[in-house]
N, C-alpha and C positions, 0 to 999 in steps of 0.2 A: 556641659549641662548646667543649667542655672540652679542656684541653691533655693530658688523660690518656685512654688507651683503657680502662684499668681503675682503678677506685678502690674500695677496701674501707675503710669508715669505721667505726671503733669496734666492730670485730667481736669478739664473745665467744661461745665454744662450750664447753659443759660436757658431760662424761660422768660416769657414776657414780664418785664418789671423786676426780675430777680436773677442773681447768679447763685445757682444751687450748689455748685462745686467750683472752687477757685484755685486752679493749679495744685491739685491734690495728688500726692504720690504715696503709695503704700506697697509693701512687699510682704507676702505671706508664705511661710514655710510649710512644706508638706507635713501633715500630721499634727499641726498645732491648732489650738483654739484661739482665734484672733477676734478680739472685740472691737466694735466701732461704737464709741461713746460720744454723746453730744445731746444738746438740748433738742426739743421738738423743733423740726424745721432746720436743723443744722446741716442737712444734706446727706445724712447717712443712707437713707433708703434710695435716694437718687443715685448715689455712687454704686450701690450694689445692683440697682436696676440696670445700669450700664454693663456690669459684669454678667448679668443674666440676659442681656440682649433686648431688654424692653425699651431702652433708649440708646442712642449713639452719642459719644462725647463730641462736643464742638471742637475741642482741642485735646491733644494727648494721645497716648498709646497704651494698649493692653497686651500683656504677654501671658500666655498660658503654657506652663511647663517649658519656659524659655523661648517660645516661639511667638513672634508678633502676630496678633490675631485681631481681625475685625469681626466682632460678634454681632451678627445681623438680626438675630431673632432669638426668642426663647428656645425654639426648636434647634437652632444652631448651638446654643449653650448646652442643651441636653446632649447633643452629639459630642460635645467637649467634656462630658461627664460633670457638668455643673447643674445643680438643682437649687431651688429656692422655695422656702416656706414663707408666704407673704403674710403681712400683718392681718389683712382681711382675706380669709381663705378663698381659694378659687375652686369651689366644689359645686356640682350640680345637685341641688337639694333632693330631687325626686329620683335620683339614681342610687343604686346600692354602693356600698363601700368598694367592692371589687370593680364595679363598672367605672367608678371615678378613677381608680388607680390605673387601670389598664387602658384608659381612653387614649386612642391614637396608637397604641401598641397591642391591640387585641390579639390573643391567640386564636387562630382560625382552624376550622375543620370543614370537611365536606359532608353535607347531608345527601343521602341517596347516592353518594359517591361522586357528585359533581356540583352540588349547590353550596357555595361558600357561606359559612355562618360563624359567628363568634362561639368559641368553645368556652362557655361560661362555667361549666363544671371544672374544667382544667384551671381556669382563672381563679375560681374560689379556692381550689386546693393550693395553688401557688401563693396566693395572698395569705392564706392561713399559715402556711409554712414560713413565709417571709416574716410575718408579724411575730411569730414565736421565736424565730432566730434572733431578732433584735429586741425582744422584750416589749413589743408594741402590740400585744394581743388585741385583735379585733374579730368580730364576726363578719366575714366578707359579704354576707347576705343582708345585713342590716341596711336600711335606707338612711341616707345622710340626715334628712330632716327629723329623724326619730332618735338621733344620738346626741350626746352632750358635746360641749365645746372641746374638752380634752380628747375625746375620741376623734373628733374632726381633725384636730391637730395631728394625731397619730396617722390619720389617713394621708395628710399632706406630706408627712415625713416618709411614709411608705411609698407614695408616688415617686419621690426622689430615688429611694432605694431600689424600686422596681426598675427604674431607668438606669440603674448602676452608676449613680452619681458618686463621684469621689470628692468633689468640692461642694459642701452643703452650706447654704446661706439661710440663716434664721433671722427674720425681720420681726423684732419685738415679740419673741415667742412666748413670753410669760405674761403679757399685758392683760390677758383675759382669763388667767388661770387662778385657782385657789392656791393658798400656800402649800397644801399637800400635793397638788398637781404640779406645782413649780418644782418641788424637790424631785418628783418622779422624772420630770422632763430633764432636769439637770443631770440626773444619773444616766438617762438615755444618751444625752449629748457626750458625756464622758465615755460611755461605752462605744459610741460611734468613733470617737477620736482614737480609742484604744484598738479599734478594728482597722485602723489605717486611714480613716477619713480625715479630710481637712475641714475644719468648722470655722465659719465666719458668723458671728452673732452680733446683730444690731440691737443695742439696748441703751437704757440710761439708768439701769438698776445696779448700783455700785456693789451691793452685797453679793449679787449673783456673779458679777465679773470677778470679784475676789475669790469666789468659790471655784470657778472653772476655767477662767481664761489664762493663757500664757502671756500674751501681750495685748496692749490696748492702744488703739489710735483715737485721739480726741479731736473732734471737729467742733468748730464754733463759727456759726454763720457762714458755712461753706468752706472754711479754710482749715487746713490741718494744723493743729497747735503743737502736738508732740506725739511720739509713740513711746509708751512706757512699759517697763517690765512690771507685771501686775504684782508679783510676790514682794517686790521691794518698794511699792508705792502705796501709801495709805489712802483711804477713801476720801478724806477731806481734801487732800491735794488734787485728786481726780475731780471732785465736785467743783472746787474753785477754778480749775483750768477749764472745765466744761462750760461753766456759767460766765467766767470772766470776772468774777468778783468773789469776795468772802461770803460763804454760805453759812447760815445759821440753822443747825439741825433741830434746834429746840424753839418752839413758838413762845414768845413772851406774851403773857396775858395777866390782866389784873383779876382780882377776886370778882366773881359774878355778883351782879345786883339783880335779884329776881323780881319780876313784876307779876301781873295777873296771869292766871292760867289762860293760855291761848288755844292749845289743842287738848282735847280729852278723848281718849280711846277707851270705850267702856265695854269690856267683856266681849270682844269681837271674835267670831269664828269665820274663817275663810276656807272654802273647799276648792280642790283642784278639779280639772275637767272630768276626772273619774269619780267625783263625788266624795273624795276622802279629805278629811280636815288637815290642812297644812298649817293653819293658825288656829290655836285652840284656847278660847276664852281669855284673850290677851287684854290687859288693861294697863294704861299708863297715861301720864299727862306731861305736857311741856309748857313751861312758863316763859313769859317774855324775858329776854336777857339770859336764856339758858341754852346750853348745848347738851341735849340728851342723846347719848350714843347707844345704839343697839349693837352689841357684839355677839358674834356667833360664827360657827363654821358654815360655809356656804351650803345652801339647801335646807336650812332649818326654819324657813318661814319669814325671814326678815324682809325679803324682797316683796313677798305677798302683802305684808303689812303696809309697806310704802305704796304699793299699787292700790290697795283698798282705800287708803286715806285720800289718794288722788282721784279715785273713781275709775281707774283702769280695770280693777276687779270688783265684783259685787261682794258685799258682806252677807254671809249666810244668817248670822244672828249678831246681836249687839248693836251699839250705836257709836257714831263719831261726831264730835262737836268741835266747831271752830268759832272761837270768840263767843261761846255760849249758844251758838246756833247749830241745830241738828242738820248736818250735811250728808247723812248716811245715804239718802236717795237722790242727791244732787248729781247733775251731769259733770263731766270733766271741766267744761268751760265755766259752768256755774261755780265750781270750786276754785278755779283760777281767779274768776272775778271776785270771789269772796275773800281771797287773800292767800292762796297757796302757790308757792313756787317749787319746782321739782327738777333736780338734776338726777336723771335716771341712770340705772346701771348700764343699759344698752343704748349707747348714744346713737348708733346707726338706725335701729328699728324704732326707737321711741323718742330720742332726743332731737333728731333733725330730719329734714326732708333732703335726702342726699343729692338729689338732682336740682335743687333750688340753689340760688346764689347765696353767698355769705350774707349779703345785706338782707335778703328775704328771710333767712333763718334767724338772724338777729332780731327781726321784728315779728317773729311768729306769735308771740304772746300778746301783741298789741296792734296787729295790722288792721283790725276792724274798728279801731278807735282813731280819733284825731291825734296827731297830724297825719298819720299814715293813710287814713281813709277819710275823704271829704265827700259827704253825701253819697257814699257807696262807691266812689271812684278812688283807686289807689293813687297816692301822691308819691311818685318815685323819688323826687328830690328829698323828701323827708326820710325815706329809706336810706338813701346814700349819706345824708348828714348824720343820722343816728349810727349807721354802720361805721363811718369814719371815727366817730367818738369812741365806740367800743373797741375798735381795732387798735387804737392808740392806747386806751386806758388799760386793756387787758393783754397787750402785746400779742395779738392774734396775727400769726405770720402766714401769708398766702402769696401766691404768685401774682395776683392781679387786684388784691384788695376786695372791694365790694362785689365786683362781677364774678369773682372766683366761684366755681361750682364746688360745693363743700366736699363732694366725693373725692376731689383731687387733692384735698388738704391732708396733712399728717393727722393721725389720730389724736395726738396731744393738742394740736391747734383746734381741732373740732371740739375737744373737751373744753378748752379755754373759751370758745365761742358760746357754748351752752351755759357755762358758769357765769360769764359776763351778762348774757341775756337775762338769766334768772335773777341775779343780784340787782340788776338795773330795773327790774320790774317792780321792786320795792313793795313786796307784800308783807304781811305780818308773820307768816309762817313759811319756813323753808325746809325742804327735805333734800339732803345731800346723800346720794347712794354711790359709794365708791368714787368720791369726787376727784381723787388723784390717780385713778387707774390710768396707766398709759402716759403719765406725765413725768418729765425729768425733774431732777432735784430742785432746780431753781424755780420751776413752775409750782412744784409742791409747796415750797416755802411761801410763795405768793398766795396760793389758794388757802393755805392754813391761816395766813395773816388776814385774808379777806373774810374768812369764816368768823374769826374772833372779832374783827371790826364790826361785822353785822350783829353779832351777839351783843357787843358793847353799845350798839345803837338801840338795843331793845328788841331785836328780832328773836323769835322762838325758833330754835333750830333742832331738827331731828337728823342725826348723822348715822348712817348705816355703812359700816366698813369692815372688810375682812382683815385689814391691817391693824393689828393690836397696838402697835406703836402709835399709829394715828389716833386710835380711840383714846389711849392714855394721854396723849399730848393735848387733845382738844376738848375732851368731854368734861362737863361739870357734874353730870350724873350719868351712870352707866347702867343699862338694862342688858342682861345676858339672856339670850334665847337658846333653847335646845329642844329639838323635836317639836317646834311650833308652840312651845310654852315658855313663858318668862320664868327664869330660875331665880333671879334676884334683881332688885333695883336699889342702887346705893350711891351715895356721894362718891365721886371718883377718887377723892383723897383717901377714902377708907378702903379702897380695893388695891391689891397688888396685881402685877401682871400674872403671877402664878395663880392667884385666886380666880381671876377672870378666866384664865385658861381652863381651870378645873370646872368652873360652871359651864363653860362652853362644851365640855365633854359630858355634862350631865352628872358629874360626880362631886360637885362643890357642896360646901356646907354653908347655910345661911346664918350660922351662929355668930 
C-alpha cells in the first residue's frame, strides 16, 4: 500500500502556445493539507483540473491510493471520492441550494406508487443535517441568486461532502471573501482535515498557507520548483521562490505633491433596491497626486460609493463633481469620456465581457474611437497591436495572446488585463476597488508600484480595499466608513492600524 493517497508523476500538459505543466511530480499524504503555491498562470489550476478529470495529461501518470488511474471525467473523479471547489463557482443560479447539491444524485420517491420523482423534502432534510455536521449551516430552500458569495462557497463544499469526497481540492478559495469569511473558511478546512479528509489548496496567499498547510509545492511557469515544509519555511523564502526574484513587501513612495481638487462628492445618499439608504450623506474630495483610500468592513457602502461615482448606481440625493463639472446625472460613457477609469470589484460581471477575446477586452474603453474604429468600422489590426503592447507591459499570461477568450484565463491574469486597460486609458481620475484581489505576491507588488506611479504623475486616485495592510501601504489620506457613513477622514500618517480598525467597527474616536 502506498504512503500517498495521490501521486502525480511527470505530468506535462500543453495548450496552443503554452506549456501549462512541465514534468511536474507531487505526492500527497492522506489526511494532510497540501498547498500549491505559484504566480497567476503558473499551472496550479491546470494540474488540479487533471486530477479532477477536466483535462487529461499529455504525458505522465496519476495514482490514487497507490493504483494507476486514468481519470476520464469529473464524474469519474467523483467515483474516486475526489471533489473540487472551483475558483468560479459551478452553480445554477435559479435553483435552490439543495437542488444544486443533489444534482445528478437526487433521492427519488414514487408518487401514486409508480411515478418516479425527486424527493425534495428528504433532500432538504439531508442537506440541513450535513451542513450542521460540518459547521457549514445553510438554508436548503434558499435560491442561489439570493445568497452571498460565502454561502455559495459553502454550497460548493457541501456538494463535495454530499458525494462523500475524501480528497478535497480548493481552487483559490479565499479570493473573493472578506477577512472574516476567510478565517471562517480556514477553520472549516482544518475541521475537514481533522475529520480525515485530504485537502489540496491552490493559492498564492502566503499568510493563509502558514496558518493551515502542512506542506507546500511551489510552481513557476509550469515547473515544480520545490516542495517545502511550511512550519520551517518563512513567507519571504516562499515568495522569492514563487516569483523567481527578490520580493519587496513594502512599496517605496515619495511624499505626495497635491494639486487641484479633481473629484468632489457632496453629501450623497444612495439607496438599495429596497429603498433603504446604504450610503448616507457622504462627502469627500480627491486631489491630483493623491491616493485617498476608503477603509471599511465589506458591506458598509463603499462599493455603492464607487458605483455611484461611475454611474452604475443612481444618487438619491447630493452631487458629484469631476474637474469642477457636475456629473451626477451623466451616463456611464459620458463619465468615462469626462475622465473616469474604474477597476471594479467584480471583474467577471462588470470588468470584462467574458466571451470576448483578450484584445477586444483591452480595447473596451476605446473601441469606438480611432484607431480602433475608422468611420464606424472596427480596425482589427489596431486591436491586435494595442493588445500586444499591454500583454507585454503588464505581463498578462494567456494560452494564445490576443485571440484568447478571457473566460479561459486565470482570475489573476483577468485582473491584470483590467488594470492595464484602465491605466493606459490615461484619465484624470481612477477608482481601484480591491485591485489586488486574486493576485499573487509578485503581481501585487507590481500593481502597488503602478498605483504610486500614477499618483506621482498627478492622477487622483480613489482606493477601496478590504486589505488594511494595502490601505496603510498606499494611502495618502484615509476615509473610514461604517454603516454607510464616513467616520473620519485623516492624513494616513496620523492614523495607526488599530485606530483604523476601531473606526471600521464604529467605535473609534475622532479626537
